[in-house]
N, C-alpha and C positions, 0 to 999 in steps of 0.2 A: 504494500500500500504506500502510495506517495504521501509525503507529509503536506499538511496545510500550514501556511505561515502568514503572519501579518507583521508589518512594521510601520512605526511612526518614524519619520525621518525629517531632518533638516540638515544643513551643511555642517553642523557641529556634533550631532548625536543621532544615533539610530537605536530605537528600542524594538528588539525583535522578539516576537512571540511565536513559538513553534508548537503546534498542536500534534500530539501523538495519541495512540490508543490508550496510553497509561496516564495521560495528563497533559501538562503544558510546561514549557521551559521559557524563561524570560532572560534575555541577554542584552546588555548595554554595550554598544560600540561607540567610542568617541573618535572623532577625526582629529588630525593634526592641523586642521585649517584654522587660521586666525581670521578674525573679521577683516574683510578686505578694506584696506585703507584707500582713501582718495589719493590719486597720484598728484604730484606737484604739477601745477599748471592746468589742472582739470577745473573747468568752470564749476562754481558752487551752485549757481542757479542761472536761470535765463536760457536762451536758445543754446542748444548743444549741436552745433554744426560739425560736419565731418572734418573740416579743416582746423577746428579748434581742439579736436580730440588728440591727445598725445598718442604716439605709436605704442603698440603692444610691447611690453617690456618683460624683464626677467621675473618681476614679482607676479605678473599675471600667469606666466608659464609655471612658476612654482605653485601658485594657488591651484591651477588646473591639475598639476601633477599630484598634489596632496589629495584632491577630490577623487582622482582616478584610483589611487591606492585605497582610499576609504571605501569607494564603491566596490572594488575588487574584494576587500575583506568581507563585506556584506554578502556578496555573491558566493564567496567560498563557504560562508556559514550556512547559506541556504541552498547548497548544491543539490540536496535531496528533495527539495520542495517542488511539488507538482503544481500547486496553486498558491499564489501569493497576493495578498492585499497590501498595497503600498499607500500610505496616507501621511499627510503632513501639510504645513502651511505654505511652503515656497516651491522653488523650482527643482529641488533635490529629487523629488519623487519621479519627475519626468526624466531627469538625467540618469537616475538609477535604472529606470525601465529601458532606456536606450543601451546602457551597459549590459543588462541582462540579454537583450536581443542580440548583441554582438557575441556573447559567450554561449548562447543556447544552441543545443543540438537540434537541427531542423527535423530530425526523425522523431524526436520526443519533445515537442514544444510545451512550454509552461503556460498556464493561464495566469495572467497578471492583470489585476484590477487597480486603478488609481482613484483616489478620492482626496479632495481638498478638505483639510480640517485645521483647526487652530491648535495651539499647544494643549496637550492632554496629560493627565496624570497617568501613572502606571496602571492603576485599577481601571481607569476609563479606556486605556489602550487594550488591556486584556479583555474587557467586556465587548469592545467593538470587534475585535478579532473573533471572539467566541460567537457573537451574534452573526457576523458575516458568514461564518462556516457552519451555522446552525448547531453550535455546541454550547448553547446557554445551559448553565447548571440548573438542575431542577429546583423549583421554589417550594419551600416548606412552610 
């Protein structure tokens, strides 16, 4: 049986919930990404025209490289998952889905669902993943 998994993600942290026949596992992965700083000469406000934007530099390449390592660590952790719910507030969920598509085996594709959510607590994340995969605990 393929595993079902869900994760809340942003560029700094991923909270992964893996559902198995015997229960669930929660894991936190932190990225090495620092908040992206504004580059010198970058306009603070007003029109942002192409000729005003500074050229891509080493900080941007480093930032992108850190994100790639972060996404690869998540993919490695979820290599056995057949169905994955990815949710969170920003662009990280779409970027991670693209990385999954690069790594996936075309003969055994995964089902990946994306949802936009705000910051959630760990119990809220667990409840959302359980609900998505119809694994809500019985009510007493």
